[in-house]
C-alpha positions in Angstrom: -32.5 66.2 -156.5 -31.8 69.1 -154.3 -28.9 70.8 -154.5 -27.6 73.8 -152.2 -25.2 75.7 -154.8 -22.6 78.3 -153.3 -21.2 81.4 -155.4 -24.4 81.2 -157.6 -23.8 84.8 -159.0 -20.1 84.4 -159.8 -18.7 83.8 -163.5 -19.4 79.9 -163.4 -22.0 79.7 -160.3 -24.9 81.5 -162.6 -24.2 79.3 -165.6 -24.1 76.3 -163.1 -27.8 77.7 -161.3 -29.2 78.0 -164.6 -28.1 74.3 -165.8 -29.6 73.1 -162.7 -32.9 74.7 -162.7 -32.6 73.2 -166.5 -32.6 69.8 -165.6 -35.4 69.9 -163.1 -33.1 70.1 -159.8 -34.6 71.9 -156.8 -31.4 74.5 -156.3 -30.8 76.7 -153.2 -28.1 79.1 -153.5 -26.0 80.9 -150.7 -24.9 84.3 -152.2 -23.4 87.2 -150.6 -25.5 90.0 -151.8 -29.2 90.3 -151.7 -28.9 92.5 -154.8 -27.9 89.2 -156.8 -30.2 86.8 -155.1 -33.0 84.3 -156.4 -36.2 84.2 -154.4 -35.5 81.8 -151.2 -31.3 82.2 -151.6 -29.8 81.6 -148.7 -28.1 85.4 -147.9 -24.9 85.8 -145.9 -21.1 85.5 -145.6 -19.8 81.7 -145.9 -17.5 82.3 -142.9 -20.8 83.2 -140.3 -24.2 82.0 -142.1 -25.6 78.9 -140.4 -25.2 76.3 -143.2 -26.5 73.5 -141.3 -30.3 73.8 -141.7 -29.9 74.0 -145.8 -27.1 71.2 -145.9 -29.7 68.9 -144.2 -32.1 69.5 -147.0 -30.0 68.9 -149.9 -28.4 66.0 -151.6 -25.7 67.1 -152.9 -23.6 70.6 -152.1 -21.8 72.2 -155.3 -19.1 74.5 -153.7 -18.3 76.6 -156.8 -17.5 79.8 -154.3 -14.2 81.4 -154.4 -12.4 84.5 -153.8 -9.6 85.1 -156.1 -8.3 88.9 -155.0 -7.0 90.3 -151.8 -3.8 89.8 -149.7 -3.1 86.1 -148.8 -4.8 86.3 -145.6 -7.6 87.2 -147.4 -7.6 84.7 -150.2 -6.9 81.6 -146.8 -10.6 83.0 -145.6 -12.3 83.4 -148.5 -10.9 80.0 -149.8 -10.2 77.6 -147.0 -11.8 78.8 -144.2 -15.1 78.7 -146.2 -14.6 75.5 -147.4 -13.9 74.0 -143.8 -17.5 75.3 -143.1 -18.8 74.3 -145.9 -17.3 70.8 -145.4 -18.4 70.7 -141.2 -21.8 71.5 -142.5 -22.1 68.5 -144.8 -20.5 65.9 -142.1 -23.2 63.5 -141.1 -25.9 65.0 -143.2 -25.7 62.5 -146.0 -25.1 64.5 -148.7 -22.6 64.9 -151.3 -19.9 67.7 -151.3 -18.3 68.7 -155.0 -15.8 71.4 -155.0 -15.3 73.5 -158.0 -11.3 74.0 -157.9 -8.6 75.0 -160.8 -5.6 73.5 -162.5 -3.6 76.4 -160.8 -2.9 74.0 -157.8 -0.5 72.2 -160.0 1.4 75.5 -160.0 2.2 75.1 -163.6 0.0 76.7 -166.5 0.6 74.6 -170.0 1.8 71.2 -170.8 -0.4 67.9 -170.3 -2.8 67.5 -166.9 -2.8 63.9 -166.7 -5.1 62.0 -164.6 -6.2 64.2 -161.8 -5.7 61.5 -158.9 -2.2 61.4 -160.3 -0.5 64.6 -161.2 1.4 66.3 -158.1 0.2 69.4 -156.9 2.7 71.8 -156.2 1.1 75.3 -155.8 3.1 78.0 -155.6 1.0 81.5 -155.4 -0.8 82.5 -152.4 -4.1 82.0 -154.4 -2.9 78.3 -155.6 -1.8 77.6 -152.2 -5.3 78.3 -150.7 -7.2 76.5 -153.2 -5.1 73.5 -152.9 -5.4 73.8 -149.1 -9.3 73.8 -149.9 -9.0 70.9 -151.9 -7.4 69.0 -148.7 -10.4 69.7 -146.6 -13.0 68.4 -149.2 -11.2 65.6 -150.0 -10.4 64.3 -146.5 -14.3 64.8 -146.1 -14.8 62.5 -149.0 -16.0 65.0 -151.7 -14.9 65.3 -155.1 -12.5 68.3 -156.9 -13.2 69.3 -160.4 -10.1 71.4 -161.9 -11.0 73.2 -165.0 -7.9 75.0 -166.7 -9.2 77.8 -169.3 -12.8 78.8 -168.9 -14.3 81.1 -171.1 -18.2 82.1 -172.3 -20.9 84.7 -171.3 -19.5 86.9 -168.7 -15.4 86.3 -169.2 -13.5 89.5 -168.1 -10.2 87.8 -167.6 -9.2 85.4 -170.2 -10.3 85.8 -174.0 -11.1 90.0 -173.6 -7.8 90.4 -171.9 -6.1 88.5 -174.4 -7.4 90.2 -177.2 -7.1 93.5 -176.0 -3.2 92.7 -175.3 -3.1 90.9 -179.0 -5.2 94.0 -180.6 -2.6 96.5 -179.2 0.7 95.0 -179.8 -0.9 93.3 -183.6 0.8 90.1 -182.2 0.0 86.5 -181.0 1.2 85.5 -177.5 3.9 83.0 -177.4 2.9 81.3 -181.1 0.1 81.3 -183.6 -0.8 77.9 -183.4 -1.2 77.6 -179.6 -4.2 75.4 -178.1 -5.1 75.1 -174.6 -7.4 73.2 -172.4 -10.4 74.6 -172.3 -13.9 74.7 -171.9 -17.2 77.4 -171.8 -18.9 78.3 -168.6 -22.5 76.3 -170.1 -20.4 73.0 -171.0 -18.9 73.5 -167.7 -22.1 73.6 -166.1 -23.6 71.0 -168.0 -20.6 68.3 -167.5 -20.8 69.2 -163.5 -25.0 68.6 -163.5 -24.5 65.4 -165.4 -21.9 64.0 -162.4 -25.0 64.1 -160.0 -26.3 61.4 -161.6 -23.7 59.0 -161.0 -23.8 57.0 -158.2 -20.1 57.3 -157.5 -17.0 60.1 -158.6 -13.7 60.0 -158.6 -11.7 62.1 -156.0 -10.6 64.4 -158.4 -11.7 65.2 -161.9 -10.2 67.8 -165.1 -12.6 69.5 -166.6 -11.9 70.4 -170.1 -13.1 69.2 -173.8 -11.4 66.0 -175.1 -9.5 68.4 -177.7 -7.6 71.7 -176.8 -8.9 74.6 -178.4 -7.2 76.6 -180.3 -6.6 80.3 -179.0 -7.6 81.6 -182.5 -10.4 80.7 -181.6 -11.0 82.2 -178.7 -9.6 85.9 -179.8 -11.6 85.9 -183.4 -14.6 87.6 -182.5 -13.3 90.4 -181.0 -10.7 90.9 -184.0 -13.8 90.7 -186.4 -15.4 93.3 -183.9 -12.4 95.4 -184.4 -12.6 95.1 -187.9 -9.1 93.7 -187.7 -7.3 90.5 -189.0 -5.5 88.1 -187.0 -2.0 89.1 -186.5 1.1 87.9 -188.9 3.9 87.9 -185.9 4.6 86.4 -182.9 5.6 88.6 -179.5 7.6 86.0 -177.2 6.3 85.1 -173.5 9.4 86.8 -172.6 8.8 90.0 -174.4 5.0 90.0 -173.1 6.7 89.9 -169.5 8.9 92.7 -170.1 5.6 94.9 -171.2 3.4 93.8 -169.0 5.6 92.5 -165.8 5.2 95.9 -164.0 1.3 95.1 -164.4 1.3 92.1 -162.1 1.1 90.0 -164.9 3.3 86.7 -164.2 5.4 84.5 -166.5 2.6 81.2 -165.2 -0.6 83.6 -166.3 1.1 84.8 -169.8 2.3 80.8 -170.3 -1.5 79.8 -169.7 -2.6 81.7 -173.2 0.7 81.7 -174.9 1.6 78.0 -174.8 -0.2 75.0 -175.1 -2.1 72.6 -172.9 -4.5 69.6 -172.5 -6.3 67.8 -170.0 -7.4 64.4 -169.4 -10.8 64.8 -169.0 -12.2 61.4 -170.0 -13.8 61.3 -166.3 -15.4 64.1 -166.1 -17.4 63.0 -169.5 -18.0 60.0 -168.3 -15.4 57.2 -169.6 -14.8 54.7 -167.4 -11.6 54.5 -165.5 -8.1 53.0 -167.4 -6.6 52.2 -163.9 -7.4 52.4 -160.3 -5.7 55.8 -158.9 -4.9 56.7 -155.4 -6.5 59.2 -153.3 -5.0 62.5 -154.3 -3.9 63.6 -151.2 -1.5 60.5 -151.2 0.5 62.5 -153.5 0.0 65.9 -152.4 2.7 68.0 -151.0 2.7 69.1 -147.6 1.2 72.3 -147.5 1.7 75.3 -145.4 -0.3 76.0 -142.4 -2.4 79.6 -142.0 -0.5 82.2 -141.3 
């Protein structure tokens, strides 16, 4: 299968690029910097590069590029405007469109994430608002959005390392010692996405996580072993952690992502048959703000 992949040098995109090649797919990537590009890659900014010639030769477009830092305008441009250009290029080409999104569009970071087509989105931050708006573009184009929750693995700089550093410094668990989260490694996520390409049809939205939540202890244990330390015996509440980290821009929602338990219905991602007909996500999404 011929695949056009955006964000091919990113945390998830790099693993996805490898997984696609390993399964024998022909992959053309779109990257911003030539230094990180594979041979034959399309070099350029998604906001300006001409994608249509490359989309026209693809069976599937996997849009994994995202912008996670900057001003609200930066986030809108790096997520919504780029997705609009990708979707416009796909339109009429016959290629399928998959978009790698996030559970951040729900506006909460813990609890149960049920059927992705039924779970109401309530984005609350500039980033989650932009990601939800990008989803709307993909869904309106007939594409599929994939929403992982906690993603960890090779190249992780934000999830397990930061949590472990905080726990090592405080010698305490965050929230509770028995927290389990809806998690998946970059390798497993990439393998799951590659498997999706073989299906003749896909639902409009999918949660990507292991079927069983993963104990946070498994995420941080390697870092404690490397430091020659035992896992903590005391617990630091989310409120106390927020007092320590709030000045650094850490939100309660971000802390709750690893300090409170979560789970996700990922049966559809792994190929389980749908248990009931689900409406298109756009029918259940709140109105998103216009660009500004």
